[in-house]
C-alpha positions in Angstrom: 114.6 103.6 85.6 113.5 104.2 89.3 110.0 105.7 89.6 106.7 105.5 88.0 107.4 108.2 85.3 110.4 106.4 83.8 108.6 103.3 83.8 105.8 104.7 81.8 108.3 106.6 79.3 110.3 103.1 79.1 107.0 101.3 77.8 106.1 104.4 75.6 109.6 104.2 73.9 109.6 100.7 73.3 106.1 100.4 71.7 106.7 103.5 69.8 103.5 105.1 71.1 103.7 108.0 73.4 100.6 110.0 73.3 100.2 112.9 75.7 96.9 111.8 77.1 96.0 111.6 80.8 93.6 109.0 80.0 96.3 106.6 78.4 98.9 107.4 81.1 96.2 106.2 83.6 96.0 102.9 81.7 99.5 102.6 81.6 99.9 103.2 85.1 97.2 100.7 85.9 99.1 97.9 84.1 102.4 98.6 85.7 100.6 98.1 89.0 99.2 95.1 87.9 102.3 93.7 86.7 103.9 95.1 89.9 101.9 93.4 92.3 102.1 90.0 89.8 105.8 90.1 90.3 105.6 90.8 93.9 103.4 87.6 94.6 105.4 85.3 92.0 107.9 84.4 95.0 108.7 85.1 98.8 111.1 87.5 98.0 113.7 87.9 100.9 113.2 91.9 101.2 109.2 92.0 100.8 108.6 91.4 104.8 108.1 93.6 107.7 108.6 93.3 111.2 106.6 94.6 114.2 105.8 94.3 118.0 102.7 92.1 118.2 100.7 93.4 121.0 98.8 90.8 123.4 95.9 91.9 125.2 95.2 90.5 128.4 91.8 90.2 129.9 89.9 93.1 131.3 88.3 92.0 134.7 86.7 93.5 137.5 89.8 92.5 139.8 92.2 94.2 137.4 90.0 97.5 137.5 89.5 99.0 141.2 87.0 101.9 141.5 89.2 104.3 143.5 86.2 105.9 145.0 85.1 102.9 146.8 88.2 100.6 146.8 85.9 97.9 145.1 85.9 95.8 141.9 84.1 97.6 138.7 80.8 96.1 138.7 78.5 95.7 135.7 75.0 96.6 135.2 73.0 93.9 133.4 69.2 93.5 132.5 67.6 90.4 131.4 66.1 91.3 127.9 68.8 94.3 127.2 71.6 94.6 125.0 73.2 97.2 126.9 75.9 96.7 130.0 77.0 99.7 131.9 80.0 99.6 134.1 80.4 101.4 137.6 83.5 103.1 136.5 85.6 103.8 133.7 87.6 100.7 132.1 90.5 102.8 130.8 91.5 99.8 128.3 88.1 99.7 127.0 88.2 101.3 123.4 87.0 100.4 120.1 89.7 97.7 119.6 87.4 95.3 121.7 84.4 95.4 119.6 83.7 92.0 117.8 85.3 90.4 120.8 83.5 88.1 123.4 82.4 89.2 127.0 81.7 86.5 129.6 78.6 87.3 131.8 77.5 84.6 134.5 79.4 81.9 132.6 77.8 82.8 129.0 79.8 84.5 126.6 78.4 87.4 124.6 79.7 89.4 121.7 80.5 92.9 121.8 78.8 94.9 119.0 79.7 98.4 119.7 81.8 100.5 122.8 80.2 103.3 123.4 82.2 104.7 125.9 84.8 103.2 128.4 81.7 102.8 130.7 79.4 101.2 128.3 79.2 98.3 125.7 76.3 97.2 123.8 75.9 93.3 123.0 75.0 91.9 119.5 72.2 89.8 121.4 70.0 90.3 124.5 71.3 89.4 127.9 69.7 86.5 129.1 71.0 85.9 132.6 69.9 87.1 135.9 69.5 90.8 136.4 72.0 92.2 138.3 72.7 96.1 139.6 76.3 95.3 140.5 77.6 92.0 138.7 81.3 91.0 139.2 81.2 87.8 137.0 82.1 89.5 133.7 85.3 89.2 131.8 86.3 90.8 128.4 88.7 88.6 126.4 90.5 89.5 123.4 90.3 86.4 121.5 91.1 87.2 117.9 93.7 89.2 116.6 93.9 91.4 113.4 96.9 91.2 111.0 97.9 94.3 109.5 96.1 95.8 106.6 99.2 95.1 104.0 99.5 91.5 105.3 99.4 88.7 102.7 100.9 86.0 104.8 102.1 86.0 108.4 105.9 84.4 108.5 106.4 84.2 111.9 104.9 85.1 115.5 107.2 84.3 118.4 108.0 85.5 122.0 111.5 86.9 122.0 113.7 88.7 124.6 112.5 92.1 123.2 110.9 94.9 123.8 110.7 93.7 127.3 114.3 92.3 128.4 114.1 92.1 132.1 112.4 88.9 132.7 109.8 89.3 129.8 108.7 87.3 127.1 112.3 86.0 126.0 113.3 84.8 129.4 114.6 81.3 130.0 113.4 78.6 129.0 112.8 80.2 125.4 109.4 80.3 124.5 110.1 80.9 120.9 108.2 80.9 117.8 104.4 79.9 117.8 103.0 77.1 115.5 100.5 78.1 112.6 97.5 75.7 112.8 94.9 75.5 110.1 91.3 75.5 111.5 90.9 71.9 110.7 94.0 70.8 112.6 92.6 72.7 115.6 89.0 70.8 115.4 91.0 67.6 114.8 92.9 68.3 118.1 89.7 69.7 119.6 92.0 72.5 121.4 90.0 74.3 124.2 88.5 77.7 122.9 88.7 79.5 126.0 92.0 78.3 127.4 94.3 81.1 128.7 98.1 80.9 129.9 100.8 83.5 130.4 102.3 82.6 126.8 101.0 81.3 123.6 102.3 78.1 122.1 100.3 78.4 118.7 98.1 80.5 116.8 95.3 79.5 114.7 93.8 80.8 111.4 90.3 82.3 111.9 87.7 83.4 109.6 88.5 86.6 107.7 86.7 89.6 108.5 85.0 91.6 105.7 83.9 95.3 105.9 81.4 96.2 103.4 82.5 98.9 101.1 81.2 102.5 101.6 78.7 103.6 98.9 78.5 107.6 97.9 78.6 111.2 99.6 77.6 114.6 99.0 79.7 117.5 99.6 78.9 121.4 100.4 80.7 124.4 101.9 79.8 126.8 104.7 81.6 129.9 106.0 83.6 129.3 109.1 84.6 132.7 110.1 88.4 131.5 110.6 91.5 131.9 108.7 92.6 128.3 109.1 90.0 126.7 106.4 89.9 126.1 102.9 90.8 128.8 100.5 88.4 130.1 97.8 88.7 128.9 94.3 90.6 125.7 95.2 89.0 122.2 94.5 89.0 118.8 96.6 88.3 115.6 95.9 86.9 113.5 98.7 85.8 109.9 99.7 85.0 107.5 102.7 85.0 104.2 104.1 83.3 102.1 107.0 85.3 101.5 109.8 83.6 98.5 112.1 85.4 96.6 114.7 88.2 98.9 114.5 88.8 97.7 110.7 88.4 99.6 107.6 86.4 98.6 104.2 86.7 99.8 100.5 86.2 103.0 99.4 83.1 105.1 98.1 82.5 106.7 95.0 84.7 109.9 94.8 83.1 113.5 94.7 84.9 116.6 93.9 83.7 120.3 95.2 84.8 123.9 94.6 85.3 126.2 97.3 83.7 129.5 96.2 83.8 133.1 97.6 81.6 133.9 100.6 81.2 136.0 103.8 84.3 135.0 105.5 88.0 134.4 104.5 87.8 130.7 104.2 85.5 127.9 103.9 84.4 124.8 105.9 83.9 121.3 104.3 80.8 119.6 105.2 80.6 115.8 103.8 77.2 114.0 104.2 77.5 110.0 104.0 75.0 108.5 101.2 73.5 105.4 99.9 73.0 104.9 96.2 69.5 105.7 96.7 70.2 108.8 98.1 69.7 108.0 101.6 71.6 109.3 104.7 73.8 106.5 106.2 73.5 106.5 109.9 72.9 104.5 113.0 69.9 104.7 115.1 70.8 105.4 118.8 70.5 102.4 121.1 66.7 101.9 122.2 66.0 99.4 125.3 63.5 97.5 123.2 66.2 96.5 120.8 66.6 92.8 120.3 69.1 92.9 117.7 71.8 95.5 116.3 70.6 98.4 114.1 71.5 98.5 110.6 74.6 100.4 110.9 75.3 100.0 114.6 79.2 100.4 114.9 79.7 101.6 111.5 81.9 104.6 111.9 83.0 106.3 108.8 86.6 107.4 108.0 87.0 110.2 105.2 90.0 110.5 102.7 91.2 113.3 100.0 93.1 112.7 96.8 96.8 113.9 97.2 97.5 113.1 93.5 95.0 116.0 92.4 95.4 119.6 90.9 93.7 121.9 93.6 93.8 124.8 91.2 92.3 123.0 88.2 90.2 120.3 89.8 92.2 117.5 87.8 93.6 114.4 88.7 97.4 114.3 88.0 97.3 110.4 87.7 96.0 107.6 89.7 94.2 108.6 92.7 96.4 108.5 96.0 93.8 108.5 99.1 94.9 110.0 102.3 93.4 110.3 105.7 92.0 113.5 106.9 93.3 114.2 110.7 91.6 116.1 113.2 93.8 119.2 113.1 93.0 122.3 115.1 94.1 126.1 115.1 97.2 125.2 117.1 98.7 121.9 117.3 99.9 122.1 121.0 96.8 121.3 122.8 96.0 118.9 125.6 95.0 115.5 124.6 97.0 114.9 121.4 94.4 114.1 119.0 95.7 116.7 116.2 97.3 114.2 114.0 94.6 111.5 114.8 92.4 110.5 111.8 88.9 112.1 111.4 86.3 109.5 112.0 82.2 110.1 112.2 80.7 108.3 114.7 78.0 105.7 113.4 75.4 107.9 114.9 76.4 110.9 112.6 75.2 111.3 109.0 77.8 114.2 108.4 80.9 115.4 109.6 82.6 118.9 109.0 86.1 119.9 108.5 87.1 123.3 109.5 91.2 123.3 108.7 93.3 123.2 105.9 95.8 121.7 108.0 93.7 118.3 108.1 94.8 117.5 104.6 98.5 117.7 105.5 100.8 116.0 102.7 102.4 113.8 105.5 99.1 112.0 106.6 99.0 108.1 106.0 98.1 106.7 102.8 94.9 104.3 102.6 96.1 100.8 102.2 93.2 98.5 102.2 91.6 97.6 98.9 89.0 95.2 99.3 87.8 95.1 103.0 89.2 91.8 103.8 91.0 91.3 107.1 92.8 88.4 107.9 92.6 87.2 111.6 94.3 84.7 113.9 93.4 83.3 117.5 96.6 82.7 119.8 96.3 79.3 121.8 96.5 79.6 124.7 94.8 83.0 124.7 97.8 85.3 126.5 96.5 86.7 129.9 99.6 88.1 131.6 101.8 91.0 131.0 105.5 92.1 131.6 104.9 95.8 132.5 101.8 97.8 133.8 101.3 101.1 132.3 99.4 103.3 134.7 97.1 105.8 133.5 98.2 109.4 133.5 95.9 112.5 132.8 96.7 115.2 130.1 98.7 118.2 131.7 100.1 121.6 130.5 103.1 119.8 128.8 102.2 116.3 127.7 99.2 114.5 126.5 97.1 111.7 128.5 98.8 108.1 128.9 96.3 105.1 128.9 96.5 102.4 131.0 98.1 99.3 129.3 99.2 95.8 130.4 102.3 94.9 128.0 103.3 91.7 126.5 104.4 91.8 123.1 105.8 89.3 120.6 107.6 89.9 117.5 105.8 89.3 114.2 107.1 89.1 110.8 104.9 89.2 107.7 104.9 89.3 103.8 103.5 92.6 102.8 101.5 94.0 100.0 103.1 97.1 98.4 101.4 100.3 98.0 99.9 101.1 94.6 102.2 103.5 92.3 100.1 106.8 91.7 102.7 109.7 92.1 105.2 110.2 89.0 108.1 110.2 91.8 106.6 106.8 93.4 109.2 104.0 93.1 108.7 100.3 93.5 109.7 98.9 97.0 112.0 96.3 95.5 115.4 96.0 94.1 116.4 98.0 91.1 116.9 94.6 89.0 113.1 94.2 89.0 112.2 97.4 87.5 112.8 95.7 83.8 110.8 92.9 84.5 107.5 95.3 85.5 108.4 96.7 82.0 108.5 93.2 80.4 105.1 92.1 81.8 103.5 95.0 81.0 104.6 94.9 77.3 103.4 91.1 77.5 100.1 92.7 78.2 100.1 95.7 75.8 100.8 93.2 73.0 98.2 90.5 74.0 95.7 93.4 74.1 96.7 94.7 70.3 96.7 91.4 68.9 100.6 91.0 68.7 101.0 87.4 69.9 104.4 86.8 68.8 106.1 90.2 70.8 103.6 89.0 73.6 105.4 85.6 73.7 108.7 87.1 73.2 108.5 89.4 76.4 106.9 86.7 78.3 109.9 84.4 77.4 112.0 87.5 78.8 110.2 87.8 82.1 110.3 83.9 82.5 114.0 83.8 82.2 115.1 86.6 83.9 112.9 86.0 87.0 114.9 82.8 87.4 118.3 84.6 87.7 116.6 86.9 90.3 115.2 83.8 92.4 118.8 82.5 93.1 119.8 85.8 94.9 116.2 87.1 96.5 114.3 84.3 97.2 114.3 82.8 100.8 116.2 79.7 101.4 116.5 77.2 104.1 119.7 76.2 105.1 121.0 72.8 103.8 124.0 72.0 105.5 123.2 69.8 108.6 126.1 68.9 111.0 125.6 66.2 113.6 126.9 67.2 117.1 126.5 65.4 120.5 125.4 66.7 123.8 128.5 67.2 126.4 128.3 65.8 129.8 128.7 68.7 132.2 129.8 69.0 135.6 126.9 67.0 137.2 126.9 64.1 134.4 124.3 65.9 132.8 123.7 66.8 129.0 124.3 70.4 128.7 122.2 72.6 126.4 123.2 76.0 125.5 119.7 77.6 124.8 121.0 80.7 123.6 122.8 79.1 120.8 121.5 77.3 117.7 123.7 74.4 118.3 124.9 72.3 121.1 128.5 72.3 122.7 129.3 69.0 121.4 
């Protein structure tokens, strides 16, 4: 018993009911996923975590961005009553990840609503300071950090001796683990919101960011004159989601299209983003008289296709598995390196066109987010230093461009939520001993549903009994053996402490 099909067949075998109906299989698969997630979140299992390098973003300031032509700091053009801020030259680090972050201008903080380009941003409110054509008081701050989409709980965030080991984040004295603070504790201590330092001592849990769900869509096709498009007499199921402040929301209603024969060899797919009342979802372009953001300002759209789908008959093979479209091209080796990037339509675009069959490569990333909720933290103090300066490099004949970066990275460990099981070959991301417990939980639900209370209680008891045995092996325990020691006097009659060890030399 290892994959989704085996789990499903085991359940059918025990219940002695095995209809070969896709609708029934989907219902069983749905219960398997519910049981899978229930078991996953029952305890903090030792195997259910991931680690990654947590990238801190130092401030973007005029002094750190010099205009090569003039040798002067890059200035900002601001106008009283306007939400637009224009910079005198390109800020290479200014991308969409800075949306929703504060920018300080003339000693007052505004929130960035949209990054139009590396030379222009829009604020969420009107600028109310003094009009200036070359203001150098501005400072863009990265205050709030998003946790990964599949994060259930942040277990650790610390400054370690990796990835930069040469006088970097792990140097003596050891900075170590950041303390997690709840908002109430932060308010009791009255910690400064704008305090910046080289390293963070703690992080404060911040409000979750909710991205609203997408609604519906309309699909059409056009002749593209290419041999790399979608072939005739094939189907495709498509949906989309909002992307705001570099965070993704819940998926829209899906639609299916059949590519019919035309004038050319293949077809292009055209996706129109619609509301439930059949209006095109598109943001208005910025106007100088705008006092607040327009309805869909900054709401970009990312598109997905169902990989668990028979493209010959147009039928689902099971629960949908949504994968991102990549930008693709006629050939992969092109300057710029955007071939594998996800296809995202601008907020001011009501449609997007997919020209290449390669955009639905089976290896594309799977949609993770389910409900549009994103957890965020605020490091305290705000990290405003770096270990390594990566200079920008334009794309050339052999390599893509390298963006400017100020690198300081911590190490984060978090408890993650698994991806839903959809393909018959999908396997639960847990030890094999757990698979039987998924079956027990599904059988409890099935017998409850059919009114067989005695069988439901029997499988509930089996589940509770066996999960306790697994807790002894797979639940994280803190060492309870404490050994008292003493500090040893060193050469100069001082206490000697080995900072690289977990114990003293006493």
